[in-house]
C-alpha positions in Angstrom: -102.4 147.2 86.2 -98.6 147.6 86.5 -97.1 144.6 84.6 -93.5 145.8 85.1 -93.5 145.5 88.9 -92.1 141.9 88.8 -89.3 142.8 86.3 -85.8 143.0 87.7 -82.4 143.6 86.2 -80.3 140.6 86.9 -76.6 140.6 87.8 -75.9 138.3 84.8 -76.9 138.6 81.2 -78.5 135.6 79.5 -75.2 134.9 77.8 -73.4 134.9 81.2 -76.1 132.7 82.8 -75.7 130.2 79.9 -72.0 130.1 80.3 -72.3 129.5 84.1 -74.9 126.8 83.4 -72.6 125.0 80.9 -69.6 125.2 83.3 -71.6 123.7 86.1 -73.2 121.1 83.8 -69.7 119.9 82.7 -68.4 120.0 86.3 -71.5 118.0 87.5 -71.0 115.3 84.8 -67.3 114.9 85.6 -67.8 114.9 89.4 -70.3 112.0 88.8 -67.8 110.1 86.7 -70.0 110.3 83.6 -68.6 110.5 80.2 -70.6 112.1 77.5 -71.2 108.6 76.0 -72.5 107.2 79.3 -74.7 110.2 79.9 -76.1 109.7 76.3 -76.8 106.1 77.1 -78.7 106.8 80.3 -80.7 109.7 78.8 -81.4 108.7 75.2 -80.0 112.1 74.2 -77.2 111.7 71.6 -73.6 112.1 72.7 -73.3 114.6 69.8 -76.1 116.7 71.2 -74.5 116.6 74.8 -71.1 117.6 73.2 -72.7 120.5 71.3 -74.3 121.8 74.5 -71.0 121.6 76.3 -69.2 123.3 73.5 -71.8 126.1 73.5 -72.7 125.3 69.9 -76.3 124.5 70.7 -78.6 125.4 73.6 -80.4 122.5 75.3 -84.2 122.4 75.2 -86.0 121.9 78.6 -87.0 118.4 77.4 -83.4 117.5 76.6 -82.3 118.7 80.0 -85.0 116.7 81.7 -84.0 113.6 79.7 -80.4 114.1 80.6 -80.9 114.7 84.3 -83.8 112.4 85.2 -82.1 109.0 84.8 -79.3 110.1 87.2 -81.7 111.5 89.8 -81.8 115.2 89.1 -84.2 117.7 87.7 -84.3 121.4 86.9 -86.1 124.1 88.8 -87.0 127.8 88.5 -84.9 129.8 90.8 -85.0 133.5 91.5 -81.9 135.4 90.4 -80.3 138.2 92.3 -81.1 141.6 91.1 -78.8 144.5 90.4 -78.5 147.0 93.2 -80.4 150.2 92.6 
């Protein structure tokens, strides 16, 4: 069986994808007029943890992301990334 058939090389590295995610996360928070403190209150995730995520000091767990997003009507999903041209 060929297990590598589903593997693709993505346009972005994991580090770049994380940076894009953090930038979009901060933009989303600000566009929705949410301070870190208010987001912490809604989500039961500490403001310190949210600040550390935004400062790229810590990576959020999936559980933390779900806790942060659910009370404001959002979730996360798995999305196919674009592959590098061959």
